[in-house]
Structure formats: C-alpha cells, structure tokens
N, C-alpha and C positions, 0 to 999 in steps of 0.2 A: 648427618646429611651426605656428609664425606664420605661416609662408608657405603651408602647406597648409591651412591655417586661412580666408584671404583665395580660394583658390582654391576651398574646400567653399562660399565666400558665392558668386564669381562662377558657378558651374555652374548653380548654380538659374538664374539670369536666362537662361541657355543651355537649358535643358529644361524650365523652366514658364511659357507665357506669363502666368499668374498674377500675376508678380514686379513689383510697377512701384516699389519703391526699396528700398534696402537695410535701413533701418530696418525696412518692414515685413517684412523678411526675417527678419533681425532679432530681431523679435517676436512673429511669426506661423508660423513654423517649426517642430516641435518635432523633424522629423528632422535639422535643424540642429543643435537643440538637442544633440539624443542624439548628433552625432559632435562638435561640440564640447566636450561633457563627456570623448566618449572619449578626444579627444586630450589633454587634460590625465592623465586614470587613464589609461593606458597608458605617458606618462614615468612617473606613480610607481609603476607596476607593474614598470617595468623600472629604478627603483630603487632595488625591494625592499621597498615600502611595500603589500604587497600587500592586508592584511587592509584597510588607509583604500582602497586604491582597489575594492576590490571594494563594500564598504559606501556609498562616492558612486555607484558605479557601480548600486546597488540603487536609492539613492533617486533616479537619472535613471530607472529604469524605473519606477518610480513618478508621475514628472510627465510623463514623455511618452509611456510604453504600446508603450516601445523599446525590448530590453534587447539590448546589446553587453557582451559580457566584456572586461574590460581587457585581458585577455592576447589577442585577435584582432587582427591583422597586417591593416591596410585601407591602400591606395593615395592619392594625389591623387585630387583630385575627385568624390567618391563622392558622391553625392546617395540618398537615402532620401525618395519622395515620396509624402504623407500620413504614412505611418511605422507608424501604428497596427498593433500585434502582430506588428510584426517581432524576429525571436530571431536572433541570431549567436554561435557557441557561439565556446568555447574555444580551441580550435584551428585556427578559420577562418582564408584568408590570399585578401585580395581585390586585386586590383590596380589599375591606373588607370581612371578614366574608367567605374567604376560604376555601375548605378543600381537599386535595390530601390525596388518597389511596397510597398501597406503588406500584411500578412498571412504576409511570405515568412519560410522558419526555415530556415535553415544550422545543420543541427544534423546529431547524430551518432547510429551503428545500435550502437554497444557501449560498455559500461561499462569497458575496458579502457583503461588509462594509456596516452600518446601520440598521435599524428595520429591524430584519429576524425570530423574534421569537414572540410567542402569546401573546395576552394581554387576562386577562383573569376579567371581572369584575365581580364587588359586590355578594356574595354568590352562586359562582358557588361551586360545589359537582363534582370533578373526580375520575371516580372508579377505581380499580385496574389494571394496566396494560396498562391502554391509553394511546394514543399518539395523542397528540396535536401538530399541528406541522408547520411552516412558519409562515407569519405575521398576521394572523387572528385575529378576535376578535369572543370572546365566551359571549355575551351578560348576563345580570345580572341574575340570581338565575338559569341560565341553567344546567343540568343535565346529565354529559355525564357516559354515560353506560361502563361497564367494559369491558377491550380491545377492545374499539372503535380505530378505527384511523379518526381524523378531520382535514382534509383539505381547510375550507373553512368556512367562517363567520358564526356564528349559531344565530339567533335571540333569543332574552332574554325569560323567562319565557318557554325553550321549554326541553324537552329532545331528547339523540341524540345519538343512539347506531348503530356500525355494522361496515365493513368493505366495503368503505367507511363509514363515518358516515352518518345518514340517519335519520331524524326528524321521531317518532313517537308518538306523543302525539301530539295533539292541544296546543294554549299557556294557560297554566292558569296563576290566579292573586296570587302571597303569598300574605298571612295570615301573617302580624308583631304580631299578638294576639296568634296565636300557633305554636308551634316546629313544622318548614314547613323544617328541615335536612333530609335528605333522606341517607342513607349509600351506599357505591361504586354505584350513582351514579342512583340510582333505584328510578322512580317515578310513583305513581299508578300503574294499570296493563298494562305494557309493551308489546307491540306486537312488535314480530322479522318481519321487513320489509320483507327480505328472504324468512323468513317461509313461509310469508302469501301469497306470491308472487307464492310460490311450491304449497301452497295447492290449490289456485287457477287455476293451471295447472292440478294438477289434478285431479278436476272436473272435465276442460271441457274433459280431455282426456274420465271419465269414463263417460261422458255424450256423447261424438262422440263413443265411443262403443257402449253404449244403442242403437244409431240411426243405424249405421252398422249390427249389430244385428237385428234389426227391418226388415231393406231391404231387406238382407237375407232370412230371412221368407216369406216377401211378395214373392221374386221372385220364392224362393222355393214353394208356395201353389197352386196346382191344376187349373187350369181354369176349368169354363164351357164352354160346345159347343160355337162356337159365339162370348166369351167375347175376346177381347184383353187382354193380361197381361200385 
C-alpha cells in the first residue's frame, strides 16, 4: 500500500507541470488526498471493517468533493486532476496509469447486486465531465473526451467523444518511448462525428439547391419553333 502511495505522489509531477514540490503536492492536491484516503479505507474494507471504511470515506468526500467507494479496485499511479465532483462506484475496476479530470462519473445503470460499474484498463485518460456508465470495459490507452457519455465497450487505443460516445479516431499504437499522456481526453486532431454529419447534410442541401436552380433555368428558357421543351 505504501509503495503505491509513493507512486501516486510521483505521478503528479509527471502529469501536472504546476506541481513544484512534494510538500505542495501533499498539502494542495485534493485528488491525492482522496486517493491516499481510499488506499487506507480499501484496506479496512478488505479486513471486513466495512462500516468504518464507508463512514471514513464519507468524511473524505465532504473534505475533498471526491467520492470513491472503498470497495472499488484501483491500480498504481492513479491521478485525479482538480478532482471536484468525481464519483467512483463500488464495483469499479481501474488499471495502472489512469487519469481522471474533475466531474467524471464512473457509475452504474442497475439497482441489481453484482458488477454494475465500469472497468478502465491501463493508461486510460477521462476528460472533465465525462460519464462512463454500466458494467462496460474501456480498453487500454483509450481517451474519453470531455463531457462524453459512454455506455458501451470501447476498444483499446482509440478516442471516444460525444453523447452517446462515438469513436472518432482509428486505432493508434502507444509508443512507450514518448510521453503519450493527453489532457482532457484529447488525442490528435479529433473530429466531432455529429459536426461532420451536419456538414455532410449541408453540403448535400447545397448540391440539391444548385440542381433545382439549374432545372428552373432550363424550364424558363424559350424554345425555338419545332423543338420540344
């Protein structure tokens, strides 16, 4: 547990240029406060001190604005940037090197017991305000754009945006030799699929309008004697 706490502190310096010292990180990062508390409460949960774990978790929610159920399973080097409004449900599973921004919800869509929250594999980045709902799997290195609502599985190495979430980029291969971290779930020159569809419709309307004008001109042109209109 303490080794993971050390990793959670180190990853902040890798992903937030505003971090200047360990003391500043320990005092001024509510996302770190929430994950440090979660590590301890998760240990209590596993030891069957579940009421105590839930009670302390609720206090942490009040202090940080971040709600992490102590039963959730979270890997190493987890980073919550800004943090306010983040909700992580009971059966959520999160891999290593995952980043969440403020307002993210990893929620359920069912009142039934059992697995009802999402699974995020290694290297996922979830942009501000995004909602990932249900027992779905978000593949490794996926980028979820800000304010997206994702309700179905997403293949690895892709980017998803919109409501409901749509893939907007082909698969890419993460290069371990370079920094592949992208803030707010953006990756490359993303194209909004809805905006693209609207643009295509407008182009089609313009084409049809030109065609109608051409036909009207042909009908209004006087014909010579003996020619059929």
